[in-house]
N, C-alpha and C positions, 0 to 999 in steps of 0.2 A: 207246762212243758211236757208232762207225761202224755197228755192227749195229743200234743203236736207230734211227738216221736212215734206214738202208736199209729197215727194217721199216715205218717211217712212210711213206716214199716209195711202197712197194708198196701200202700201204693207200690212199693218195691216187689211185694209178693204177687202183685197183679201183672207182673212184667209180660207174661205170655198169654194173657187173656185175649180172645179174638175181638179186640176193639180197634177201630180205625179213627175214631173221632173223640177228641177231648172237648168237653164243654166246660168252660171255666168262668165262674161268676164272682165278681167282687160282691161285698155285702152292703156296706153303708152307701146310701145314695144310688145303689144299683138294684138291690132286692128290696130294701126298705129305707125310708127316711126316719131317723130317730132324733130325739131331743138331746142327744149326748153332747157334752162340752168337754174340752180339754183346758185345764187351768195350769198356767205356767207362772212361776215366780223366778225371776232372773237373779243372779248374784248381787246386782246393785239394788235389789229390793223392788224393782218395778214388777207389776203383775199384769197378766193378760188372760182373758177368757175367750177361747176360740170355739166358735159354734159351727164351723163347717170345715170340710176337708181342705178347701182352698185357703181359708184363713190359717189353718195349722201349717200347711205346706209353705205358705208365704212367710210365716213367723220363723219356721225352722230354717228356711233358706237365708233369711236376713241374719238370724242369730249365728248360723254357721259361718257366713261370710265375715261377720264381725269378729268371730273368734278364730278365723283362719282354718276352719275345718272343711275338708273335702271328703264328703261321703254321700252315698245315695240317701241314707237316712241317718241324720246326725244326732238322734236322740241320746244314745248311750254316751257319745263324746260330750254332749252338752251337759248331761247329768253328772259326768265326772268333773266338769268345771263348776258345778254347784247349781245348775238350773234344776229347779223342782218342777217336775212335769207330772201332773195328776191325770192318769188315764182311767180312773175308777168308774166313770160313766160307761166305759167301753167293756167292762167286765159283765155287763148286763145288756139286754136289748130294751132300751128306755123309750117308752111311749112310741112304739113303731107304727109307721104308716106304710102299708104294702104298696110297692110300685108294680101295679098289675101288668103293665105293658111288658115287664121283664118276667114276672113270676108266671104269667100264662105260658111263656116259652119254657121256663124252668120246669114246669110240671109235666112237660111232654118228654118222655124218655124213649130211646130206641135201643135195640139190642146191640148194635155195633158202636155204641158210644158210652162214655163214662163221664159222669157229671161231678164237678168239684165246685165248692165255694172256697175261694182263696182270699182271705181277709188279712189286712195289715194289722188287725187287732192282735192282742197278746193271746197266749194259749188258754187263759182262763175264760175266754169268750166262747169257746167251742160248744160247751154244753148249752148255754143260753141260746146260741144261734140254732142248734139242733132242735131245741124246744120250740123256738119260734117257727121253724119250718113245719113242724107238726101242727102248730096252732093254725097255720094258714092252709092246711090241707095237703102238704107235700110229704110224700113218703121219705122220711129221712134215711131209710136203709138204702135208697137209691142214690144218695148223695154223700160224698166224702168232703168233710169240712177241714180245711188246712189253715192254720194261723201262721203267717210268714213272719210275724213279730218284727216288722221293720226291714226285713230283707228285700232285696230287689225281686219283684215278681217275675221280671224277665229272666233273671238267673234261675229261679225256681222252675219256670216253665221249660227253659232250655235243658235243665237237668232231667226233667220228666221225659222229654223227647229222647235224650241220650240213654235213658235207662231201659228203653223198649226197642232193642235191636233184634232183628230176625236173622235167619240163617244166611240171607243174601247180603248182610251187612247194613241193611237199611232199617230205619225205625219203622215200626208198624203203625205209627201215628201219621195219617194222611191229611187230617184236617183238625184245626183247632179253632173253636169259636170262643172269643174272649169278650165278656161283657163287663164294662168298666165306665165310671164317670170321671175319674181323675186323669187329666191330660198328662201329668207327670208319669203315672204308671203306664198309660197307653204308649207314650213315647219310649219308655224303657222296654216294654215287651216287644214293641215293633222292632226296636234296634237289636235286642238280644236274640230274637228269633229270625227276623228277616235278613239282618246284615251280619249274622254270626258265621264267620268262615269255618269255625269248628263244627258247625252243624251241616255245612254244605254237602259233605260226602255221605252223610247218613240220612238226609231227607229223601223220601220217595220222590219220584219224578213229578207226581201230581200233588205234592204237598201244598197246602193252602192254610194260611192264617187269615181269619176273618175277625176283625176288631169291630165290635158293636159298642159305640159310645152312647152312654145314657145322658141325655141333656134335659135339664129342667128348664121349662119356659112358663109363660104366663098361664097357659091352659093345662099344665101338668108336666108330662114328660114325653120326649120323643127319642127315637133311635136313629143314629147315623152310622153307617157301616162302610168300612174300607179294608183293604188287606194287601197281602203279597203272596 
């Protein structure tokens, strides 16, 4: 949590840096494939081991519906109902395999951009992620790692846009490049950034969101892009 708050404070202090582009990368299944699993024990004693983001999202969606919970991320609410959810694998970077089609892009920095890794992991994962970036030859001083801890990434990105307002009343962010594998997160970001009436007045006329979806296939990974 301390690292999460520190990264957020650093972002706020960058409010007037001369940047026009935010590059935002998810971590798991975007920058690296890991062997991490989430283990869940429900109040009725049933157990599940979830080995992918989709498996976890599907389990959470079904469990939330069963319990009558409406939330973007129902982890805390389910835990309060007695679900034991073990995220310990995600406090480390476990047996990582670099996704080079993405990291080749990540390694290229420009002066008018700021690069973030925005992971849904918890705050204790920030240090291991930074160490991994160094291991694969990425200058971690050029990257800000933010752990959203189950918050809506769309809400976080919308707040980032609103925090950077220039004298003309417009955000200085003209372009966002968002790299992600999870369709749930992509839909959330697209909705909260493209369809957000509260952002309409502060977006520059040439504002552009480009979503780059990371798709695993039989031959490895490919990228598919779209935007607004």
